[in-house]
N, C-alpha and C positions, 0 to 999 in steps of 0.2 A: 238823455245825457245829463241835463241840468238837474233832474231828479237824483240821478246816480251820484252826481258831485255833492249835492246837498247832503245825502245819507252819508257819504264818505266823510265829509267834514263834521257831520254830527258824531260819527264814529270818533273822530280824532278829539272832539270836545268832551265826549263821554269818558274816553280812555284818560284824558288829562284830569278830569274831575275826579276819577277813581284814584289817580296817583296823588292828588293833592290832599285827598282826605286822609291819607296815612303815609308814614314814612318807609313802610314796607308793606309787601304784598305779593301777589301772584297774577300773571297775566293769562287769559284764556288762549286756547288754539295751541300755543307753544309750551305752556305750563312754566314759562320763564319766571324766576323769582327775582325781586329787586329789593335793594335797600337804597333809598334816595337820601342824600345829605346835602341838599342845595341844588343839585342838578336833576333836571327831568325832562321830558320831551312829550310832545303832543301824541306821537306815535312810536313804538319800538317795532321794527319789522325785520324778519329774517327772510333773505332771498338767496336762491341759487340760480345763476344764469339769468338774473333779472325777474325771475318769478318768485312769488311770495309763498313760503312755506306755512302750512297751518297744522303741523305736527312736529314731531321730534326725531323722526328717523332720517339719518344724515349719510349720504353716500361718501365712499373714500375719493380722494384726489379731485374733489370738487371745491371750488372756491366758495366759502360761505360768507355771506355779507349781512352783518348786523348794523342796522342803521337808526340813528335817532333823528326823527323828523322834528324840525324846528326846536332844537334843545334851548333850555334856559339855565341860568345859573352860573355862567362863565363871566370872568371879569373881562371887559372890553377896554381897550386903550382909546386914545383920542380918535383914531382912524377907524374905530369900531372893530379892530382886529381882536380875535380871541386866540387864547393859546391853550390847546387841549391836549391831553395825553390819554392813552388808552393801554392798560396792562392787560395781558392776555395769558390765561393759564388754562391747560386742559388736564383734568384729572380723571383717573380710572374710577370705576365704581367703588373701589377699596380706598380711595383718596390718594393714590400714588400720583405724583406729578409726572406728566408724560411730555408736555410741551410748555414752553415758556417765551413770552416776548415782552420786555419791559415796556415798550411803547410802540404800538402799531402806527402811530402818527409821528414817528421819528423825523421823517422827511419834512414835516411841517413844524418841527419843535421850535426852530429859530424864527421862522417867518410868520407863524401862526396861519389862521384861517380868516380870509376876508369874507364880508357879509355873504356874497353870492355862493361861496363854498360852505357856509356855516348853516344854510337851511336844512342841510342833511348831513350829518356827521356819519360816514360809513366806515366801518371796521371790517376788513377783509382778512379771513383766516383759512387755513386748509388743514385737513387731517391726512397725513401720508397713508398709504395703503400698508395694512399689517400691524399699525400701531395698536389698534383695537380690533378684536375679531368681530366678525359679522354677528349680529344680533346681541352684542355685548353692550353695556352701558357705560356712560361717562358723563362728565359734567364740563361744559364750557363756562369759564368764569372770566368776565371782563369788569375791570374797574376803570370807569371813565373819570378822570380827575382834570381840575383847573390847574394850570401850571403857574398861574398868577394869584391863586387863591387857595382855600382850604376845601371848597366844595367838591364833592364826588357822587357818583352813582355806581353801585355794584349790581351786576347782572349775573345770574346763575341760570344756565340753560341746560336741563338734563337731556341728553341725547341717547339715542340708540343707533348703532352702526348697522346701516341697511345691508342686505345681501348684495352680491354682485348681480347686476342686470335687474334689480328690484325697481319696480315703478314707483316713483316718489310722487305723491299727489302735491299740486300747486293750485293756486287760485289767483285771480286777477282782482277780485272785488270782496271784501269783507264788510259786513254790515252789523250795526249794533242792534241789541234789544234794549228798549228803554227799561231800566232797572233801577231799584231804590239804592240809597247810600250803602256802602259796604259790599256792594256786588257789581260785577262786570260780566256781561255776556256778548259773545260774538257769533255770528252764523255765516257760513258761505254756502252758495248754491241754493238758498232757500231765504224765506223771509219769515219773521214773526212780529207781532205788534208790541208786546211788552212782557215783562217778567215781573212776578210778585213774589216776595219772599217773606217767609213767617217760620216760626218755631212750633212744632206739634209734640206736646208731651202726653197726647191721650190716645196713641196708637196701641190698639188692643194686641196686635201681633207680638209685640214686646213692650209691656207696661212699664219696664224698667229703663227704657231708652228714650232719649229725646231725638227727634227727627227734624231735619231741615225740610221745610216744605217749599217747593218750587211750582209755581204755576204759570205756565207759558201759554199765552192766548193768541189765537188767530195765526196759527202757522200756516204759511202759503209755500207750495213748491214740493209737498209730499202729501200723503194721505194717511189714514189710520193704519192700513196695512204696511206701508212703508215705515212708519214710526215703530211699529211693533217688530218688524223684521230686521231693523238696524241693529247695530252693535252698540251697546252702552256700557260705560265704565264710571266708576266713582271712586275718588280718593278723599280721605280725611287726613289732615296734617295738624300738628299742634303749632304753636307760635314760632318755633324754630325750624319749621318745615320737616320735621320727623313725622314720617307716615305712621298713622295709626290704624292698624288692620281691624276691619269690622267683620264679625261673623255674621250679623244680620244683613239680609238683602235689602235693596231698595224697593219701595212699592211704587207702582206705576198705574195710573188710570188715564186712558186716552178716549177722547170723544169728539164728535162733530160729523161732517159730512164724509161719507164713505169715499168720495172722489176727490178729496181734498178742498182747498179754498178757505176753509174755515175749520181747522183742526185745533183742539185744545189738549194740552197734556199737563197732568199734575204728578209730581214726583215727590216721594217722602224719602230722605236719604238719612240713615242712622249715623249720628256723629259723636254722641257721647252719652254714658249713663247719667241718669238725673242726679246721682250722688256725686258725679264729677263736677269740676268748675264749669260754669255756664259759657265762659267766654275763653278766647284764645285759641280759636280753630280757623282752618282754612278748609272749606268743603268745595271740591271740584267735580263737575258733572260733564261727561262728554258722550254725545251721540254721534255715530257716523251711519250713513246709509250703506247698503250692502256693496255699492261700487266705489264708496269713499269720496263721492263727488260732493255730497252734502254733509255738512258737520254743524253741530251746535255745541259750543262749549262755555260753560257757566262757572264762575269762581265766586264764591261768597265767603267774606270774613266775618266772624262772630266772636 
């Protein structure tokens, strides 16, 4: 139990370090994008019925809770009370505004949040049935702001409406991979020791392309066969989160024990032509086991 608590606290620390390194970025598992302007949190969690989501498929008529764990950046009064607001907007994939709430914290607007309620700022929202059709996309946008100052945090959560009676995967424990600056990686249902990131411009498959090289070491909880049979996806975005479609496939090498316990994985993800600018990209990689109980999600900014 103490070991799991230590790892969870480590995850919080790593997540905070990633956020402190830049004012904008993308979080793994949910693909949530953020722009922080003075407000941040140790963890940003999405839950339904108290269970944590690690994807972006959302059911109808279920209360979705987005919470900021131990947020910072709000102005506190002499009694350590903070006054927070949270504007919520739901957009369709085309950018049409479907739902709006100027302040999810309206009931606390006058009295604020005392310290014990401030440890986790929870925003609860719902998507009515039929507003977005099953398997259609949308974007949840939340702007958390300080009513007594100018600081704010903007979150954009791309979602897909689940089919009726579709099973939505949840998890109780998310663990970090030790990773270098400019990257953040999380896993659930498995463990891994660390992540190394570098750029490879010598790939013979396409000598005109630069590749993001990800080396994940000592994966525990699956084996070589499981890694090869899982579903994997990668995305490349520019600095404004516009997706860049890649024609080249990712390259993958898996090695280690056939029965698991010490499996290593090396990935090479194409993300820009050598003639294009070398910086200003977000590269995201996601691997899921066949039953979706195990997930590895990595985001690297370059």
